[in-house]
Backbone bond lengths (Angstrom), bond angles and torsions (degrees), N, CA, C in turn:
res aa  C-N    CA-C-N  psi(-1)  N-CA   C-N-CA  omega(-1)  CA-C   N-CA-C  phi
1 X - - - 1.449 - - 1.526 108.80 -
2 X 1.302 115.95 156.92 1.461 122.52 -179.61 1.531 110.28 -85.14
3 X 1.314 115.70 166.55 1.463 121.92 -176.34 1.530 111.71 -58.57
4 X 1.323 116.89 -39.88 1.462 120.38 179.77 1.522 110.65 -63.10
5 X 1.325 116.64 -40.45 1.464 120.77 179.08 1.522 110.86 -65.70
6 X 1.321 116.32 -42.83 1.461 120.35 177.61 1.525 110.25 -59.93
7 X 1.313 116.33 -47.07 1.461 120.62 -178.91 1.533 110.78 -59.30
8 X 1.310 116.91 -44.91 1.468 120.64 -179.99 1.524 111.14 -63.57
9 X 1.323 116.69 -46.14 1.471 120.33 -177.86 1.525 112.63 -67.35
10 X 1.325 116.41 -31.55 1.467 120.46 -178.35 1.527 112.47 -90.53
11 X 1.329 117.40 -10.72 1.457 120.82 179.11 1.510 114.41 76.78
12 X 1.332 116.23 33.49 1.461 121.16 178.31 1.530 109.06 -130.12
13 X 1.310 116.25 175.35 1.455 120.60 176.22 1.528 110.17 -86.69
14 X 1.319 115.36 162.14 1.464 120.31 174.81 1.526 109.14 -61.21
15 X 1.320 116.42 -37.26 1.463 120.88 178.14 1.531 110.66 -60.16
16 X 1.330 117.41 -40.31 1.465 121.09 178.27 1.529 110.33 -63.74
17 X 1.333 117.28 -41.91 1.462 120.55 178.62 1.524 109.57 -60.22
18 X 1.312 116.81 -44.27 1.471 120.00 179.14 1.531 110.90 -63.71
19 X 1.317 116.36 -37.66 1.460 120.26 177.79 1.528 109.97 -63.96
20 X 1.322 117.41 -46.88 1.464 120.57 179.07 1.527 110.49 -59.43
21 X 1.309 115.86 -38.46 1.468 119.73 177.51 1.529 110.31 -65.04
22 X 1.329 116.73 -42.55 1.471 120.15 -179.20 1.526 111.86 -65.33
23 X 1.327 117.21 -25.06 1.461 122.33 178.90 1.528 111.89 -89.60
24 X 1.335 116.65 0.56 1.455 120.71 177.69 1.514 114.68 79.32
25 X 1.324 116.88 17.52 1.462 120.62 -178.29 1.525 112.22 -83.71
26 X 1.308 116.49 -29.10 1.465 121.49 173.06 1.519 107.94 -133.53
27 X 1.312 114.85 150.15 1.467 121.02 179.74 1.521 108.24 -134.30
28 X 1.311 116.68 94.14 1.464 118.92 -177.06 1.528 112.37 -69.39
29 X 1.289 114.23 155.80 1.459 120.38 170.66 1.530 106.83 -79.64
30 X 1.303 115.94 165.72 1.474 120.41 176.72 1.518 108.53 -116.79
31 X 1.323 114.68 129.74 1.461 120.30 176.04 1.529 108.42 -74.68
32 X 1.315 116.38 170.02 1.468 121.19 -179.86 1.529 111.45 -57.81
33 X 1.342 116.32 -31.26 1.463 120.01 179.93 1.530 112.67 -83.99
34 X 1.337 117.10 1.61 1.456 121.05 177.90 1.516 114.73 92.64
35 X 1.324 117.07 -8.09 1.460 119.93 179.72 1.522 110.46 -69.97
36 X 1.321 115.39 147.43 1.462 120.09 174.57 1.529 108.60 -71.26
37 X 1.322 116.24 141.59 1.459 120.16 173.22 1.526 108.25 -128.41
38 X 1.311 115.06 142.00 1.458 122.46 -175.62 1.517 109.15 -125.09
39 X 1.348 115.03 161.48 1.458 119.53 178.18 1.529 109.85 -125.45
40 X 1.334 115.62 -177.17 1.462 120.39 -177.95 1.525 112.36 -62.50
41 X 1.324 117.38 -31.43 1.464 120.22 177.66 1.529 110.64 -62.70
42 X 1.331 116.82 -35.80 1.465 120.54 177.71 1.524 110.98 -66.69
43 X 1.315 116.67 -37.46 1.469 120.46 177.11 1.522 109.04 -59.87
44 X 1.304 115.97 -46.80 1.469 120.63 -179.80 1.521 111.21 -61.56
45 X 1.326 116.80 -43.72 1.462 120.72 179.55 1.526 110.56 -62.90
46 X 1.313 117.27 -46.25 1.470 120.43 -178.53 1.528 110.34 -62.85
47 X 1.311 118.06 -41.16 1.469 120.49 177.14 1.520 110.84 -61.54
48 X 1.318 116.03 -43.52 1.467 120.74 179.78 1.524 110.75 -63.35
49 X 1.315 116.83 -46.15 1.464 120.92 -179.91 1.523 110.20 -62.19
50 X 1.310 117.06 -43.79 1.471 120.81 178.90 1.523 109.98 -58.46
51 X 1.334 117.71 -44.70 1.463 121.87 -179.93 1.529 111.00 -63.74
52 X 1.317 116.72 -42.17 1.460 120.68 -179.60 1.529 111.60 -67.24
53 X 1.319 116.57 -39.71 1.462 120.08 177.62 1.526 110.43 -63.37
54 X 1.325 116.74 -35.64 1.467 120.09 179.33 1.529 111.53 -67.34
55 X 1.334 117.10 -19.17 1.464 121.72 176.57 1.526 112.03 -90.96
56 X 1.320 115.81 3.76 1.453 120.32 175.66 1.511 115.64 94.07
57 X 1.324 117.71 3.57 1.450 118.99 174.81 1.522 108.55 -72.87
58 X 1.306 116.50 151.98 1.455 120.60 175.35 1.530 108.84 -84.96
59 X 1.312 115.79 166.07 1.468 119.45 177.41 1.525 110.14 -58.28
60 X 1.319 117.38 -39.45 1.461 120.62 179.12 1.526 111.45 -62.93
61 X 1.322 116.52 -38.45 1.460 120.49 -178.57 1.530 112.87 -70.91
62 X 1.326 117.78 -12.47 1.468 120.10 179.84 1.527 112.40 -85.75
63 X 1.314 117.46 -11.89 1.474 120.12 -177.79 1.527 113.95 -54.45
64 X 1.338 119.41 -44.41 1.472 117.85 -179.90 1.533 112.73 -60.82
65 X 1.311 116.96 -33.77 1.454 121.37 -179.90 1.533 110.57 -69.22
66 X 1.324 114.90 -42.22 1.465 119.96 178.35 1.526 109.70 -63.97
67 X 1.315 116.40 -44.32 1.467 119.82 178.67 1.525 111.14 -61.96
68 X 1.313 116.79 -37.06 1.460 121.54 179.03 1.533 110.17 -64.10
69 X 1.320 116.91 -43.21 1.471 120.07 176.54 1.523 110.89 -64.81
70 X 1.311 115.77 -46.01 1.471 120.60 -177.75 1.541 111.50 -63.65
71 X 1.337 116.67 -22.11 1.464 120.73 178.27 1.531 111.84 -79.40
72 X 1.336 115.86 -1.24 1.459 119.66 176.41 1.517 115.65 97.26
73 X 1.315 116.99 8.30 1.456 119.91 178.91 1.529 111.11 -75.46
74 X 1.328 115.51 149.62 1.464 120.57 178.18 1.519 112.10 -69.49
75 X 1.319 115.34 -30.38 1.459 121.20 179.90 1.518 108.65 -121.54
76 X 1.332 115.08 150.07 1.467 120.12 -179.53 1.514 112.32 -83.21
77 X 1.311 116.66 -9.92 1.458 118.90 -172.70 1.523 114.63 -113.22
78 X 1.314 117.30 20.54 1.470 119.48 -179.21 1.528 113.35 -97.50
79 X 1.286 118.04 -5.04 1.462 122.02 -179.56 1.533 110.14 -88.03
80 X 1.317 117.50 150.44 1.469 120.77 -179.08 1.538 114.16 -53.99
81 X 1.312 117.69 -40.11 1.467 119.81 -179.39 1.527 111.58 -67.16
82 X 1.320 117.06 -34.10 1.464 120.76 176.81 1.524 110.08 -66.92
83 X 1.317 116.44 -42.54 1.462 120.44 178.77 1.526 110.38 -62.13
84 X 1.325 116.56 -38.91 1.469 120.54 176.76 1.522 111.01 -63.39
85 X 1.323 116.52 -40.11 1.470 120.36 178.66 1.526 110.32 -63.40
86 X 1.327 117.47 -40.86 1.470 120.66 175.44 1.527 110.23 -59.87
87 X 1.327 116.40 -46.70 1.464 120.36 -178.73 1.534 111.49 -60.99
88 X 1.328 116.68 -41.25 1.462 120.71 178.72 1.527 111.07 -63.44
89 X 1.319 116.49 -42.13 1.467 119.64 -179.62 1.524 110.64 -66.50
90 X 1.328 116.97 -40.47 1.467 120.46 177.29 1.523 110.27 -62.26
91 X 1.330 117.24 -42.44 1.466 120.89 177.75 1.526 110.84 -62.35
92 X 1.340 117.20 -40.04 1.468 120.93 176.84 1.528 110.98 -61.45
93 X 1.323 116.12 -43.59 1.468 120.59 179.80 1.523 110.46 -65.16
94 X 1.344 116.89 -43.54 1.466 120.48 177.94 1.522 111.12 -58.67
95 X 1.318 117.02 -43.61 1.470 120.95 179.38 1.528 110.59 -63.72
96 X 1.308 116.31 -42.17 1.472 120.32 179.50 1.526 111.13 -65.95
97 X 1.337 116.09 -39.35 1.460 119.71 177.72 1.527 110.89 -63.37
98 X 1.321 117.23 -40.67 1.467 120.85 177.93 1.523 110.29 -64.31
99 X 1.329 115.87 -41.55 1.465 120.33 177.69 1.523 110.91 -61.80
100 X 1.323 116.87 -45.75 1.461 121.32 179.49 1.528 111.50 -65.31
101 X 1.324 117.48 -37.94 1.465 120.77 177.98 1.528 109.77 -63.05
102 X 1.330 117.28 -40.81 1.461 121.13 177.10 1.521 111.97 -63.12
103 X 1.326 116.26 -43.08 1.470 120.12 177.91 1.523 111.00 -64.20
104 X 1.323 116.07 -40.83 1.467 120.11 179.04 1.520 109.91 -61.89
105 X 1.330 117.24 -44.16 1.459 120.84 179.76 1.529 111.19 -61.29
106 X 1.330 116.42 -41.48 1.468 120.08 178.33 1.521 111.12 -63.30
107 X 1.328 116.26 -44.49 1.467 119.83 179.61 1.520 111.59 -65.89
108 X 1.305 117.56 -40.34 1.464 121.09 179.22 1.527 110.31 -63.37
109 X 1.329 116.92 -39.75 1.461 120.76 178.05 1.531 110.60 -65.01
110 X 1.322 117.09 -43.02 1.469 120.10 177.96 1.523 111.23 -64.05
111 X 1.315 116.40 -40.83 1.466 120.39 178.02 1.518 110.07 -62.13
112 X 1.313 116.77 -45.62 1.462 120.98 179.86 1.523 110.49 -60.85
113 X 1.331 116.91 -44.18 1.467 120.58 178.63 1.520 110.68 -61.68
114 X 1.326 116.29 -42.79 1.463 120.12 -178.21 1.526 111.11 -67.29
115 X 1.319 116.71 -40.04 1.475 120.06 -179.32 1.525 112.10 -68.60
116 X 1.311 117.47 -27.24 1.456 120.74 -177.33 1.528 112.96 -106.02
117 X 1.289 116.55 12.63 1.458 121.26 179.90 1.526 109.01 -65.86
118 X 1.321 116.02 130.39 1.467 121.06 -177.11 1.530 112.12 -110.88
119 X 1.277 117.64 4.81 1.458 120.56 -179.01 1.514 111.35 -71.10
120 X 1.279 114.86 -177.38 1.448 120.95 -179.45 1.511 108.63 -86.92
121 X 1.305 114.94 125.99 1.458 120.31 176.91 1.516 106.54 -105.95
122 X 1.338 117.20 117.28 1.467 119.15 -178.36 1.523 111.26 -62.58
123 X 1.308 114.60 142.05 1.471 118.81 176.69 1.504 108.63 -83.56
124 X 1.298 116.04 171.39 1.441 121.35 -179.18 1.530 111.17 -61.71
125 X 1.328 117.37 -37.80 1.456 121.20 -178.77 1.529 111.15 -67.87
126 X 1.319 117.91 -32.66 1.465 120.68 -179.80 1.514 112.22 -68.21
127 X 1.337 117.46 -22.06 1.465 120.59 -179.82 1.512 111.99 -78.52
128 X 1.309 118.57 -15.28 1.466 120.99 -175.47 1.472 113.24 -86.47
């Protein structure tokens, strides 16, 4: 199948397919006329990569999943390297959540201080 067909079947843009190819996630065959040709396995890989990217994994982090599929597994996430990639992403999310919780606490404290401030607040006329 041609790149446009792959993109339509996988639910991505042609540009996304080219990006996945540039990252080494898919490797199309070349027809005699030089056009890229793809198969059903490529559709599956592109769908998997799209799903993983939507979960915040980087293109590089999807390689273990692609390799797992290419090894003939029914699922892309049953191989040890895929499980490690999941664990790394979860750790990244946990760290980000802790960072956001800290920022929220700082903002809440500043808000509380501002709401309970008893000092003199100059009026508009005093600024003139």
